N, C-alpha and C positions, 0 to 999 in steps of 0.2 A: 761489242765484238762482232761486227758485221761479217767479216770473212773468216771467222773462227770455226774450224771443223773439228768438233769434239771426237769424231770417229778416229782421228789420228792417234788417239790415246787408248784405243781399244785393247791393244796388246798389254798395256799397263793395267787396265781395269780387269782384264781376264786373269792376269797374274795375281792381283789382289784377291779376287774371289776364290782362288785356289788355295789360299792360306787357310790352314785348318786349326792352328793353335796360336795362343799368345806368343809362344816361343818362335813359331814360324814367322809371325808378323814382326817380332823384334829383329830377327835375323835379316829378313827381307828389307825392312826399312833402314837398318844399320848399313846394309850394303848399297842401297839405292839412293839414300839421302845423306846429306851432310848433317853433322850434329845441329847446326843452326837451322837447317830446313826442318828437322824433326822437332826442334824446340818451337819453331814458328807454328807448325801444324798442331802440336800439343796445346800451345797457347790458344790458338783459334778454337779448338774443341772446348777448352776451359771457358773461354769467353762465351761461346754458344750455350754451354750448360748454364752459366750464371745468368745470361740474358733470359733464357727460358724459365729461370726461377724468379724472374722479375727484379733482379738486381739493377741498380742504376750505374751509369757509366763510371762515375767517380769511385764507387765501391769496387767495380770490376777492375778498374785500372790499379787500384791499391792492392787487390788480391793477386792479380795476374802479372802486373807490370806492363800490360798491353797499352799501346798508345790509343788515344781517342780515335785516330784514323782506323786502326785495326778493329776496335770495338764497333765503330760505325759500319765498316765493311761487313763484318760478321752479322750485325743487326740487319743490314740491307739484305743479305742472303737469307736470313731467317724470315724476313717479311715478304720478299719479292723473288726469292731464288727458286731453285728446282725442288725444294723440300728435302734436300739431302741431309742437312743438319737435323731437321725435325724428325726425319725417319730414323736416323741412327740414334738420336737422343731418346726417342721412344723405345727403341729396341734395348738400349742400355738400361733404361728405367725398368723395363719388364724383367730384366735379369736380376735386378737388386732385390 
């Protein structure tokens, strides 16, 4: 993404960090996303969680219904991305 300027999304990111409760998040994402977009985002989080648990692609596909392309994309982000998945998965694990 050579000409991709992530700062163009700062208004969105600032909005997300202002969410205080699970109910706030549900309402916000119901308004801002389509059902399909929310399903895709939720699926990616499930895939990331399962990958971080050491599950293999075939098992993840069976559990989540995700395509191998989606699993591969999430895996690439986990291995070479900005650590966003890793950080949030760690925070979620700490809450459990």
